[in-house]
N, C-alpha and C positions, 0 to 999 in steps of 0.2 A: 421225660428223661430226667428232668430236675427232681421230680418227686421220687423217682426210682433211686437216684443217687442219694437223696436225703434219707429215704427209707433205709437204704443199706447202712448209712452212718448211724441211724437210730438203732438198727439191729445190732451193730457192733457195740454200741453203748449198753444195750440190754445184755448181750453175751458177756460183756466185761463185768457187769454187776453180778450176774449169775455165777461167773467163775470166781469172782472175789468172795462171794458167800461160801462157796464150796471148795476153796483153794486147798485146804489141808486134808481133804477126804481122799483124794486120789491124785497120782502124779499127772494124769491126763488133764485135770482141770488147770494145771499150770500152763500147758500148751495152749488151751483155749483162752486162758487169761492173757498170755503173751500175744496171741493172734488178734484178739479183740482190742487190746490196748494199742498195738501198733497200727491196726486197721483204723481206729479212731484218729490216731495222730496223722496217718496218711490222708484220710478222708478230709479232715479239717484243714490240713495244709493245702491240699488241692482245691478245696472249696475257696480258701482265701486267695489262691493264685488265680482261679477262674474269675472270681468276683472282682479282683483287683484290676482285671483287664478293662472292665466296663463301668465300674462304680466303686465307691469307697465301702469296704466291708463294715457292716453295722453302722454306716454313716460316720465312722471315725476318720479324722484327717491324718491318716497314716501316709507317710511319704511314699512316692512311687506307686500309688494306686490310682484307679480311674484313668488308666493309661490311654485308652482310645479317645475319650472326650478331651483329656488334657493335652493330647498331641494332635488334635484335629488340624490345627494350622500347619504343623510340620508335615502331616500326611498330604495336605493340599499342596504345599510347596514341593514335596517329592513327586507327586503326580504331575504337576506343572513342569518341573524340571525334566521328568522322563519324556513328556510330550515334546518339549523343546529340543531335547537332545536326540531323540530317536524318531521323531515324526517330521518336524517342521524346520529342520536345518537345510540350507541350500544343498549341502552334500548328500543328505539322505534323499531329498526329492530328486536331485539329478541322478543319483544311483538307481532309484526306483524307476525312473523314466528311461534310463539307459537301455533297459531290455524291452521297452515298448516301441514298436514300429507303427506309430500313429499314421504316418503317410501311407504305408502299405494297407492298413485297415480301411482308410478313406478311399484309396484306390480300388480295393476289392469291392467296396460298396458302389462306387460310381461305375465300375466296369460290369456290374451285374446286368444281364439283358433286361430290357424294358420294352413294352409296346409303345410305339410312338403314335400320338394322335394325328390322324390324317386331316388334311384340309385341301380344298380345291381352289386353285388360282386360275384366273382367266387365261385362255390359251394364248392370247396375244402378249400379255404381260409376262407369262412364263417363258415364252420363246425369246422375248427381248432380254430377260434376265440371263438366260442360258447363253445367248450370244455375247453379252457383256462379260460374263465370267470366263468364257472360253478365250476371249481376246486378250485377257490380262496376262502379264508375265508372272507366273506363280512365285518365283524366287524374289523378284524385285518387289512385287506387291506385298508378299509376306514380310519382307524386311521393313518396308515402309510402314505397314500396319503395326508391326512390333515396335518400331521406333516411335511411332505416334502414340501408341498405348503407353510405352515407357515414359515418354515426355509428359503425358497427361497424369500418369500415376505419380511421377516425381513432383508435379505441381500441386497435387492434391495431398493435403495433410490428413493422413488416415487416423492419427491419434484422436482428434476431436470426434471423428465419425465413429470410431470404436467406442469412445466414451459415451456418445449419444445412444449408440446401439445398446450398450450394456445398461445404460440408465432406462431405456425403453423396455428392455427385457425384465429388469427388476420391477418396473412399474406394472407390467402385465403379468408378473409372476412366472415368467418363462425360465427364470434362473433356478427354480427349485429343483428340477431334475439334476442339474449340475451339482448342487449342494448335496443332494442325496447320494450321488456317485462319490463325492469326496468323503462323505461319512462312511460309506461302505469300504472305500479304500483305506481309511483310517482303521477300521475294524480289521482288515487284512494285515495291515502293518503291525497292529497290536498282537494279532495271532502269531505272526512271524517272530515277535520279540517277547513272547511270554516269559521265556527263561531269563531274559535280561532284566525285566522288571521284577521278577521274583527275587533274583539275586540282589538287586538294588534295595528292595524293601527288607530282605533278610539281613543285609549288612547294617541297615539303619535301626533294626529292631534292638531293644535293650536286652540286657542279660536275662531278665525274668522271662521274657517271651521265648528266648532260645532255650532256657532251662526247662520250661514245660513243653517245649516242642510246638509252640503256637506260631512261631515266625512264618512257617510255610502256610499255615491256615490263614493267617492275616494277609499274606501276599496273595493267596488265592481269592480272598474276599475283596481286596483292592482291585484285582484284575476283573473279578465279576462286576464290581461297581463301575469300572470303566466300560465294560461291555454294556451294562445296563444304561449308563449315561448315553452312549452312542445310540442305543436302541430308542431311548426316549427322545433324543434329538431327531432321529430319523422319522418317528411317527408323530411328533408334536410340532406343528407348524409355528407355535408361539413360544418354543423353548428359548431361554435366554441365550444359549450358545448359538443357536441358529440365527437369532436376531442379531447377534454380534457379528457373525459372518456376513449376513446381509448388509449390515452397516459398513463392514469392511469393503464389500463389493461396491457399495454406493460411493464410498470415499475414493476407491480406485477409479470408478467411472468419472468422478469429479476431477481427479488428478490427470486423467487422460485428456481432459478438456482444458485444464487450467495450469498444470504443472509444466513449466518450460523444460526442465531437465528430463522428465519422463517423456515428453513429446519429442525431444531431440533424440532420445534413445530409440523410440519407436520408429522415427523417420530413418535413422541409420540402418536399423534392421530391415525396413522396407526397401531401401535402396540396395542393400547387399543382396536381397532376394531378387529384385528386378534385374540387376546387372549380372547375375550368375549365368555363366555360359550354358549350364544345363537347362535353365529356364528358356533361354533363347532357342536352343535346339528343340526342346519340347514344343515351343510355340510354333516353330516353323513347320514341324510335322503336323501339328493340330490344324494349322491354317490350311495346309494343302489338303488334308483329309476333309476339312470343312468345305473348302471350295469344291472339291470333287463331289462330296456328298450333296452340296447344294445343287450342283448341276444335275446329278442323278435324281435327286428328290423332286426338282422342278420338272424334270422330264416325265417321271412316273406319277406325279401328283401328290407325293408324300408331304411336300411343303416344308416350311422352315422348322416347325416344331420337331419333326423327326430328326432333322440335322442337329438341332440343339442337343437332343438326346444322344446322338452319335458323337458329338463333340465332347459331351460329358463322359461318355464311355471311353473315348480316346484319352481324356485327361486321367481317368481311373487307370487305364492300362499303363500310361506313362508313370504314374505314381507307383504302380505295382512293379514295374520292370526297371526303372531308372534309379540306380542306387544313389547317384549324386543328388538327384532331386529329392529322394527320400531323406537323405542326410540333411539337406537344407530345411525341409519342412519339419523334420523331427527336432532339429536344433532350435528352430524358432519356437516350437511348442515347449521344449525343455527349458529354454531361457525364460519363457513366459511363466511357467510353473515355478521356477526357481525365484523369479522376481516376486511372485505372490508370497512365497514362503519367507523371503527376506524382508519384505515390507510389512507383512501382516502376521507373521508367525508369533511374534512376541505378544501382540494384542490377543491372539487366540488363547495362548497358554496362560496369560494373565487373567483372562476371563474364567478359565477353568479353575485356577487357584482361588480367585475371589468368590466364585460360586460355591466351592466346597467350604470355604471359610465362613460363608454366610449361613450354611446349614446349621440347624439347631443341633447342639451336642447330643441331646437325647435321641434325635432322629438318626444321627450317625451311629450311635451306640446300638439302637434297636435294629438297624439294618445289618450291621456287622454281626451282632449276636444272633439275629435270626438266621443268618447265612451259615454260621458255624456252630450254632447252639447245641445240637445233638452231640457233636464230637467233643465239645467242651464238657458236657455232662459225663460222657464216657471216660474222660480224663479223671473226673472225680471217682467214678466207679473203679477204674483201674488202680487209682492211687490207694483207695481203701483196701482192695484185695491184695495188691502188691505189698502194701505196708504190712498187712496181716501176715503174709507169707514170710516177709523179712523178719517180723517179730518172732515167728515160730522158729526160724533158722537161728536167730540170735539166742533164743531160749535153749535150743538144743545144744548149741556150742557152749553156752555157760554150764549146762548140765554135764557135758563131757569133760570139760577142763576145770 
């Protein structure tokens, strides 16, 4: 396309010379002369505009040229600011998770029917266990068990446990599916906000870009670059952005174990959850079903494993049907996600900005030019032809008046 646009400009120059030689022989040569002259002017002007986007025309230090490489850092800051404003603010994360019913999804998973593995217990031990379970007061025992569990949970600091669990997950590489899900979520958010980022980049584009109509193409190129970056992070396990996120998770695991303020917040959320009346009601029902299931299972030989599956199913049904319990679980998940965005959002967007700034200017230029190159050359072709037509129109008006 570059050769085509340049060839058209050369053709205009040839037509101009031909018309100049034969200008006085016929009035039609005047129109061809005006067409070729204006076409050359339009083609050269658009060649200058297109070239000025990516490099200095003829290597001359003309002001406001080499726009993309000269503004690479500003583009990086704009991308980082867009991510910070539209992706990783607590308000955006909370609003995104507001429509997610995580508790109901977990409940549906747990409530799905499963085959319980059977085990055989000796007849004497099974009968004895049945007698003991039947002799107990269900209401009183359930309350005592619940109180005992609550007391044990209150004494156990879960923040260090969560920190150790997260650190073990990172060490074994089990955190990578979570990061992949976050990257896909970021891609969905970008897809939902494409118009916003286009408008932002177009507002920051200078007058030359808007004049030649390249602000929209530049915005599309930036969006394509964001999609490409997310895809690279998704498929490359050693990508710098992925490594930065993993470092953030490792820091969060360390803070869960050693940051007193964070540990206190986690303990408060744990206590709020344990003391919630909805959790108590759910546990009472689960305990009764578990007791009855244990009795039935011991009688028919299904064993404890089948009852555990049944208890998990009851838990899933409770999560599916109990709106108050869903609210508690979803609120805990939402607060956790908002906390991650609050504590580590700035680090992530700073990494994006620093990564783009470290890119070689020629690499950025080649990628953007390769993405919109054909359309840029069409601008040169259209400028040449439109310029020629304008020249014919002006020549005709001059002849008339």
